[in-house]
C-alpha positions as a Markdown table, in Angstrom:
| # | Residue | x | y | z |
|---|---|---|---|---|
| 1 | Met | -17.4 | -24.6 | 45.2 |
| 2 | Lys | -20.1 | -25.0 | 42.6 |
| 3 | Arg | -20.4 | -21.4 | 42.6 |
| 4 | Ile | -17.2 | -21.2 | 41.2 |
| 5 | Ile | -17.2 | -23.8 | 38.6 |
| 6 | Lys | -20.7 | -21.6 | 37.8 |
| 7 | Thr | -18.9 | -18.4 | 37.5 |
| 8 | Ile | -15.5 | -20.2 | 35.2 |
| 9 | Lys | -18.2 | -21.5 | 33.2 |
| 10 | Tyr | -20.3 | -18.1 | 32.3 |
| 11 | Phe | -17.1 | -16.4 | 31.9 |
| 12 | Leu | -15.3 | -19.1 | 29.5 |
| 13 | Leu | -18.6 | -19.2 | 27.2 |
| 14 | Gly | -18.9 | -15.2 | 27.8 |
| 15 | Leu | -15.2 | -16.0 | 26.0 |
| 16 | Leu | -15.7 | -17.6 | 23.2 |
| 17 | Gly | -19.7 | -15.6 | 22.9 |
| 18 | Leu | -16.3 | -12.6 | 22.3 |
| 19 | Ile | -14.3 | -14.2 | 20.8 |
| 20 | Gly | -16.8 | -15.1 | 17.9 |
| 21 | Thr | -17.9 | -12.0 | 17.7 |
| 22 | Leu | -14.6 | -10.4 | 16.9 |
| 23 | Leu | -14.9 | -12.9 | 14.7 |
| 24 | Ile | -17.9 | -12.2 | 12.4 |
| 25 | Tyr | -17.2 | -8.7 | 12.6 |
| 26 | Gly | -13.5 | -9.5 | 10.7 |
| 27 | Leu | -15.4 | -11.1 | 7.9 |
| 28 | Ile | -17.6 | -7.8 | 7.9 |
| 29 | Glu | -15.0 | -5.1 | 8.3 |
| 30 | Pro | -13.5 | -6.0 | 5.3 |
| 31 | Tyr | -15.6 | -4.6 | 3.3 |
| 32 | Ile | -16.1 | -1.2 | 5.1 |
| 33 | Ile | -13.9 | 1.5 | 2.9 |
| 34 | Asp | -11.8 | 4.2 | 4.8 |
| 35 | Ile | -11.1 | 7.6 | 2.3 |
| 36 | Glu | -7.9 | 8.2 | 4.4 |
| 37 | Pro | -7.6 | 12.6 | 4.1 |
| 38 | Gln | -3.9 | 13.3 | 4.4 |
| 39 | Val | -1.8 | 16.6 | 3.8 |
| 40 | Ala | 1.6 | 16.1 | 2.1 |
| 41 | Val | 3.9 | 18.9 | 2.4 |
| 42 | Ile | 6.7 | 19.0 | -0.5 |
| 43 | Pro | 9.0 | 21.7 | -0.4 |
| 44 | Gly | 9.4 | 23.5 | -3.7 |
| 45 | Leu | 5.9 | 22.5 | -4.9 |
| 46 | Ser | 4.5 | 25.0 | -7.6 |
| 47 | Thr | 1.1 | 27.0 | -7.2 |
| 48 | Ala | 0.2 | 24.3 | -9.8 |
| 49 | Trp | 0.0 | 21.4 | -7.7 |
| 50 | Glu | -1.1 | 23.1 | -4.5 |
| 51 | Gly | -4.2 | 21.7 | -3.8 |
| 52 | Lys | -3.8 | 18.9 | -6.8 |
| 53 | Arg | -4.9 | 15.3 | -4.9 |
| 54 | Ile | -3.2 | 12.3 | -5.3 |
| 55 | Ala | -4.3 | 8.8 | -3.7 |
| 56 | Val | -2.6 | 5.9 | -2.9 |
| 57 | Met | -3.6 | 2.0 | -2.5 |
| 58 | Gly | -2.3 | -1.4 | -2.3 |
| 59 | Asp | -1.7 | -4.9 | -1.2 |
| 60 | Trp | -4.9 | -5.9 | -2.8 |
| 61 | Gln | -3.1 | -9.5 | -2.5 |
| 62 | Val | -5.8 | -10.9 | -5.4 |
| 63 | Gly | -5.7 | -14.4 | -5.8 |
| 64 | Met | -5.8 | -15.6 | -1.7 |
| 65 | Trp | -9.3 | -17.2 | -0.8 |
| 66 | Leu | -11.9 | -15.2 | 0.2 |
| 67 | Gly | -9.6 | -12.2 | -1.4 |
| 68 | Asn | -11.1 | -9.0 | -0.9 |
| 69 | Thr | -11.8 | -8.2 | -4.4 |
| 70 | Pro | -15.4 | -6.7 | -4.1 |
| 71 | Thr | -13.7 | -4.2 | -2.4 |
| 72 | Ile | -11.1 | -3.3 | -5.0 |
| 73 | Arg | -13.6 | -2.7 | -7.3 |
| 74 | Arg | -15.9 | -0.3 | -5.4 |
| 75 | Ile | -12.5 | 1.2 | -4.1 |
| 76 | Val | -11.8 | 2.2 | -8.6 |
| 77 | Ala | -14.7 | 3.2 | -9.3 |
| 78 | Gln | -15.1 | 6.1 | -6.7 |
| 79 | Leu | -12.0 | 7.1 | -7.3 |
| 80 | Val | -12.5 | 7.5 | -11.3 |
| 81 | Gln | -15.8 | 9.2 | -9.7 |
| 82 | Asp | -13.5 | 11.6 | -7.5 |
| 83 | Arg | -10.8 | 12.2 | -9.8 |
| 84 | Pro | -7.2 | 12.9 | -8.4 |
| 85 | Ala | -4.4 | 13.9 | -10.1 |
| 86 | Ala | -3.0 | 10.3 | -10.0 |
| 87 | Val | -3.6 | 7.0 | -8.1 |
| 88 | Leu | -0.6 | 5.2 | -6.7 |
| 89 | Ile | -0.2 | 1.5 | -6.2 |
| 90 | Ile | 2.6 | 0.2 | -3.7 |
| 91 | Gly | 2.8 | -3.0 | -4.9 |
| 92 | Asp | 1.3 | -7.1 | -3.6 |
| 93 | Phe | -0.9 | -6.8 | -6.0 |
| 94 | Ile | -1.6 | -11.3 | -6.7 |
| 95 | Tyr | -1.0 | -13.0 | -3.5 |
| 96 | Ala | 0.1 | -16.2 | -4.2 |
| 97 | Ala | 0.0 | -17.8 | -8.5 |
| 98 | Gly | 1.7 | -21.0 | -8.3 |
| 99 | Asp | 2.9 | -22.5 | -11.9 |
| 100 | Asp | 0.9 | -20.2 | -14.4 |
| 101 | Pro | -0.2 | -16.4 | -12.9 |
| 102 | Ser | -2.5 | -15.6 | -15.7 |
| 103 | Glu | -5.5 | -16.4 | -13.8 |
| 104 | Gln | -4.6 | -14.2 | -10.8 |
| 105 | Ile | -2.8 | -10.9 | -13.6 |
| 106 | Asn | -5.6 | -11.0 | -15.9 |
| 107 | Arg | -7.9 | -10.9 | -12.9 |
| 108 | Val | -5.9 | -7.8 | -11.5 |
| 109 | Ile | -6.1 | -6.3 | -14.7 |
| 110 | Glu | -10.1 | -6.7 | -14.8 |
| 111 | Leu | -9.7 | -4.3 | -11.5 |
| 112 | Val | -7.5 | -1.4 | -12.5 |
| 113 | Arg | -8.2 | -1.1 | -16.5 |
| 114 | Pro | -10.7 | 1.1 | -15.5 |
| 115 | Leu | -8.3 | 4.3 | -14.0 |
| 116 | Pro | -6.2 | 4.9 | -17.1 |
| 117 | Ser | -8.7 | 3.9 | -19.4 |
| 118 | Ser | -10.5 | 7.0 | -17.9 |
| 119 | Gly | -7.7 | 9.0 | -18.2 |
| 120 | Ile | -6.4 | 8.7 | -14.4 |
| 121 | Pro | -2.8 | 8.5 | -14.8 |
| 122 | Thr | -1.6 | 4.9 | -13.1 |
| 123 | Tyr | 1.6 | 4.3 | -11.4 |
| 124 | Ala | 2.5 | 1.5 | -9.7 |
| 125 | Val | 5.2 | -0.3 | -8.2 |
| 126 | Leu | 6.0 | -4.5 | -6.9 |
| 127 | Gly | 5.8 | -6.0 | -4.4 |
| 128 | Asn | 7.1 | -9.3 | -2.8 |
| 129 | His | 4.2 | -11.1 | -3.7 |
| 130 | Asp | 4.3 | -10.4 | -7.1 |
| 131 | Tyr | 7.5 | -12.5 | -7.2 |
| 132 | Gly | 6.0 | -14.8 | -5.3 |
| 133 | Met | 7.5 | -14.4 | -2.8 |
| 134 | Lys | 6.0 | -14.9 | 1.2 |
| 135 | Ser | 9.6 | -15.1 | 3.0 |
| 136 | Lys | 12.7 | -13.1 | 3.0 |
| 137 | Asn | 14.3 | -15.9 | 2.8 |
| 138 | Gly | 12.3 | -17.3 | -0.8 |
| 139 | Asn | 13.7 | -17.6 | -4.3 |
| 140 | Pro | 12.1 | -14.4 | -6.4 |
| 141 | Glu | 9.7 | -15.8 | -9.5 |
| 142 | Val | 11.5 | -12.9 | -11.6 |
| 143 | Ala | 9.2 | -14.4 | -14.8 |
| 144 | Gln | 5.9 | -14.0 | -13.0 |
| 145 | Ala | 6.9 | -9.8 | -11.7 |
| 146 | Thr | 8.2 | -10.0 | -16.0 |
| 147 | Lys | 4.3 | -11.0 | -16.8 |
| 148 | Leu | 2.2 | -8.5 | -14.5 |
| 149 | Val | 4.9 | -5.8 | -14.9 |
| 150 | Thr | 3.7 | -6.8 | -19.1 |
| 151 | Ala | 0.1 | -6.7 | -18.2 |
| 152 | Leu | -0.1 | -3.7 | -15.9 |
| 153 | Glu | 1.8 | -1.5 | -18.6 |
| 154 | Ser | -0.1 | -3.0 | -21.2 |
| 155 | Ala | -3.7 | -2.2 | -19.0 |
| 156 | Gly | -2.2 | 2.1 | -19.4 |
| 157 | Val | -0.5 | 1.5 | -15.5 |
| 158 | Gln | 3.3 | 2.8 | -15.1 |
| 159 | Val | 5.3 | 0.3 | -13.7 |
| 160 | Leu | 8.9 | 2.7 | -11.5 |
| 161 | Glu | 11.2 | 0.6 | -10.5 |
| 162 | Asn | 14.3 | 2.7 | -8.9 |
| 163 | Glu | 13.3 | 5.2 | -11.8 |
| 164 | Ala | 12.0 | 8.3 | -10.8 |
| 165 | Val | 8.7 | 10.5 | -13.6 |
| 166 | Ala | 8.2 | 13.7 | -14.2 |
| 167 | Leu | 4.2 | 14.3 | -14.0 |
| 168 | Ala | 2.7 | 16.7 | -15.7 |
| 169 | Leu | -0.2 | 18.7 | -15.3 |
| 170 | Pro | -2.6 | 19.4 | -18.4 |
| 171 | Ser | -3.1 | 23.3 | -19.6 |
| 172 | Lys | 0.4 | 24.3 | -17.6 |
| 173 | Thr | 4.1 | 25.7 | -19.0 |
| 174 | Glu | 6.5 | 23.1 | -18.2 |
| 175 | Gln | 8.0 | 24.7 | -15.5 |
| 176 | Glu | 4.6 | 25.4 | -13.4 |
| 177 | Ala | 3.8 | 21.2 | -14.3 |
| 178 | Ile | 6.9 | 19.5 | -12.8 |
| 179 | Leu | 6.9 | 16.9 | -10.5 |
| 180 | Tyr | 8.7 | 13.9 | -10.3 |
| 181 | Leu | 7.2 | 10.5 | -8.8 |
| 182 | Val | 10.5 | 8.9 | -7.3 |
| 183 | Gly | 8.9 | 4.6 | -7.3 |
| 184 | Val | 11.8 | 2.2 | -5.7 |
| 185 | Gly | 11.8 | -1.4 | -5.9 |
| 186 | Ala | 10.9 | -4.8 | -3.5 |
| 187 | His | 12.9 | -5.4 | -1.3 |
| 188 | Trp | 12.7 | -8.9 | -0.4 |
| 189 | Pro | 14.6 | -9.4 | -4.1 |
| 190 | Asn | 16.7 | -6.6 | -2.8 |
| 191 | Asn | 15.6 | -4.9 | -5.2 |
| 192 | Asp | 15.3 | -1.6 | -4.0 |
| 193 | Lys | 17.6 | 0.7 | -4.7 |
| 194 | Pro | 16.5 | 4.7 | -3.0 |
| 195 | Ala | 19.5 | 5.7 | -4.1 |
| 196 | Val | 19.5 | 4.8 | -7.8 |
| 197 | Ala | 15.9 | 6.2 | -8.1 |
| 198 | Ile | 16.1 | 9.1 | -6.5 |
| 199 | Ala | 19.4 | 10.2 | -8.5 |
| 200 | Gln | 16.6 | 10.4 | -10.9 |
| 201 | Val | 15.1 | 14.0 | -9.5 |
| 202 | Pro | 17.7 | 16.9 | -9.6 |
| 203 | Asn | 18.8 | 19.2 | -6.8 |
| 204 | Gly | 15.7 | 21.1 | -5.4 |
| 205 | Ser | 13.1 | 19.7 | -7.4 |
| 206 | Pro | 10.0 | 18.5 | -5.9 |
| 207 | Arg | 9.2 | 15.1 | -5.2 |
| 208 | Phe | 6.6 | 12.1 | -4.2 |
| 209 | Val | 8.6 | 8.8 | -3.9 |
| 210 | Met | 6.0 | 4.7 | -3.7 |
| 211 | Met | 7.8 | 1.8 | -2.6 |
| 212 | His | 6.4 | -1.0 | -1.0 |
| 213 | Asn | 7.9 | -2.4 | 2.0 |
| 214 | Pro | 8.5 | 0.4 | 4.9 |
| 215 | Asp | 12.7 | -1.0 | 4.8 |
| 216 | Ser | 13.4 | 0.0 | 1.9 |
| 217 | Phe | 12.7 | 4.2 | 3.1 |
| 218 | Ser | 15.5 | 4.0 | 5.7 |
| 219 | Ala | 18.2 | 3.6 | 2.9 |
| 220 | Phe | 17.0 | 7.1 | 0.9 |
| 221 | Pro | 19.9 | 10.6 | 2.9 |
| 222 | Ala | 18.5 | 12.7 | 4.7 |
| 223 | Asn | 16.1 | 15.6 | 3.0 |
| 224 | Thr | 16.1 | 13.0 | -0.2 |
| 225 | Ala | 12.2 | 12.2 | 0.1 |
| 226 | Pro | 9.9 | 14.8 | 2.4 |
| 227 | Ile | 6.6 | 12.9 | 1.6 |
| 228 | Ala | 7.2 | 9.1 | 0.7 |
| 229 | Val | 4.7 | 6.2 | 0.9 |
| 230 | Ala | 4.8 | 2.2 | 1.9 |
| 231 | Gly | 2.6 | -0.5 | 2.1 |
| 232 | His | 3.2 | -4.1 | 2.8 |
| 233 | Thr | 1.8 | -4.6 | 6.1 |
| 234 | His | -1.4 | -4.2 | 6.0 |
| 235 | Gly | -1.9 | -2.4 | 8.8 |
| 236 | Gly | -1.2 | -5.3 | 11.1 |
| 237 | Gln | -5.0 | -6.6 | 9.8 |
| 238 | Ile | -5.1 | -7.3 | 13.9 |
| 239 | Arg | -5.2 | -5.2 | 16.3 |
| 240 | Leu | -6.8 | -5.0 | 19.8 |
| 241 | Pro | -9.7 | -2.7 | 20.0 |
| 242 | Phe | -8.7 | 1.3 | 20.9 |
| 243 | Leu | -4.4 | 0.1 | 20.8 |
| 244 | Pro | -3.3 | 0.5 | 17.1 |
| 245 | Glu | -0.2 | -0.4 | 17.5 |
| 246 | Trp | -0.3 | -3.7 | 19.2 |
| 247 | Ser | -1.4 | -6.2 | 16.4 |
| 248 | Trp | -0.2 | -9.6 | 15.7 |
| 249 | Leu | 2.9 | -8.3 | 14.1 |
| 250 | Thr | 3.8 | -7.1 | 17.2 |
| 251 | Phe | 4.3 | -9.9 | 19.2 |
| 252 | Ile | 6.2 | -12.4 | 15.9 |
| 253 | Lys | 8.9 | -9.7 | 14.5 |
| 254 | Lys | 11.7 | -9.4 | 16.5 |
| 255 | Asp | 12.6 | -5.3 | 15.0 |
| 256 | Glu | 11.0 | -2.3 | 15.5 |
| 257 | Val | 7.2 | -2.7 | 13.0 |
| 258 | His | 6.1 | 0.0 | 11.7 |
| 259 | Thr | 2.1 | -0.7 | 11.0 |
| 260 | Asp | 0.6 | 2.2 | 9.9 |
| 261 | Gly | -0.2 | 5.9 | 9.4 |
| 262 | Trp | 3.1 | 8.8 | 9.8 |
| 263 | Ile | 6.8 | 7.1 | 11.3 |
| 264 | Asp | 7.7 | 9.6 | 13.6 |
| 265 | Gly | 11.5 | 8.4 | 14.2 |
| 266 | Tyr | 12.1 | 7.1 | 11.2 |
| 267 | Gly | 14.3 | 7.8 | 8.6 |
| 268 | Glu | 16.9 | 10.4 | 7.8 |
| 269 | Ser | 16.7 | 14.1 | 8.7 |
| 270 | Gly | 14.0 | 15.5 | 6.4 |
| 271 | Asn | 12.8 | 12.4 | 4.9 |
| 272 | Arg | 8.9 | 11.5 | 7.1 |
| 273 | Leu | 7.2 | 8.1 | 5.9 |
| 274 | Tyr | 3.2 | 7.3 | 5.5 |
| 275 | Val | 2.3 | 3.4 | 5.8 |
| 276 | Asn | -1.2 | 2.7 | 4.5 |
| 277 | Arg | -3.2 | -0.7 | 5.4 |
| 278 | Gly | -3.7 | -1.6 | 2.6 |
| 279 | Ile | -6.8 | -4.1 | 1.5 |
| 280 | Gly | -6.3 | -7.4 | 1.2 |
| 281 | Phe | -4.8 | -9.6 | 4.0 |
| 282 | Ser | -2.1 | -12.1 | 4.3 |
| 283 | Ile | -2.7 | -16.2 | 6.3 |
| 284 | Leu | -6.7 | -15.0 | 7.3 |
| 285 | Pro | -8.7 | -13.6 | 5.0 |
| 286 | Ile | -10.0 | -10.8 | 8.0 |
| 287 | Arg | -9.7 | -7.5 | 9.4 |
| 288 | Ile | -10.3 | -6.9 | 12.6 |
| 289 | Asn | -9.6 | -2.5 | 13.7 |
| 290 | Cys | -7.7 | -2.4 | 10.5 |
| 291 | Leu | -10.5 | -0.8 | 7.9 |
| 292 | Pro | -9.0 | -1.2 | 4.3 |
| 293 | Glu | -6.5 | 2.0 | 3.6 |
| 294 | Val | -7.2 | 5.1 | 0.4 |
| 295 | Thr | -5.1 | 7.2 | 1.5 |
| 296 | Leu | -5.9 | 10.5 | -0.6 |
| 297 | Phe | -3.3 | 12.8 | -0.5 |
| 298 | Thr | -3.4 | 16.6 | -0.4 |
| 299 | Leu | -0.2 | 18.4 | -2.1 |
| 300 | Arg | 0.9 | 21.5 | -0.8 |
């Protein structure tokens, strides 16, 4: 009996030690940046865009306790140095602004300003937190989102809400330079209208689609979104080692979870979605087996 009790005691101590180690590492991992290289195959892409790079990041969650702003600052500095053809930020700039979002919005602008100031075309869509929504059933704070949009655009970031814009390349003819960027509104405030956004792209023109919530992707008609990116999930944020498909989201959501990477078998035919793991947090300021991600797409 004493041997059994002793074995149980050592087992429990070992288990507590393992949990403690994971928690400590979970506080360290958010500061490790994963620049994830991917290839975006876009039908009809002109030779002028061949090999150009587009960087994607999102889910900053500025304003959360122990927020990950030092990592955001380092990523922005790296992108300014690397100079991709465009930077896309896929929503959830702020976490919870309260009655006055000015402080959080000012911090967001401080973080993002070096990108457009350096001449890098920078585009964004909004996420549910930007509307003050932590759940689907909340009431959207439209005034908060409007203030954020105004501040971003004043800093040189173009915010897209169910619209498409033509990206340009310097020293190229109009025909060579055209690649359409499609931006979809936030899903939880019922502000996502993929059909409206994609209708603004001429038939057969190359396009790159961005949105916050992966749930918006299923509404795209077939063959209209050959490459699309989303965020929102934080990649699960806490995932089992060697089993990244198993995260805390797997256990708390009843429907299918599209957490990160290329999502196979989702959406209409001819459409393909990539989910970015984001940079910030939700609920707890830790990441385990889920590095903050910047996706760097090379266009083909």
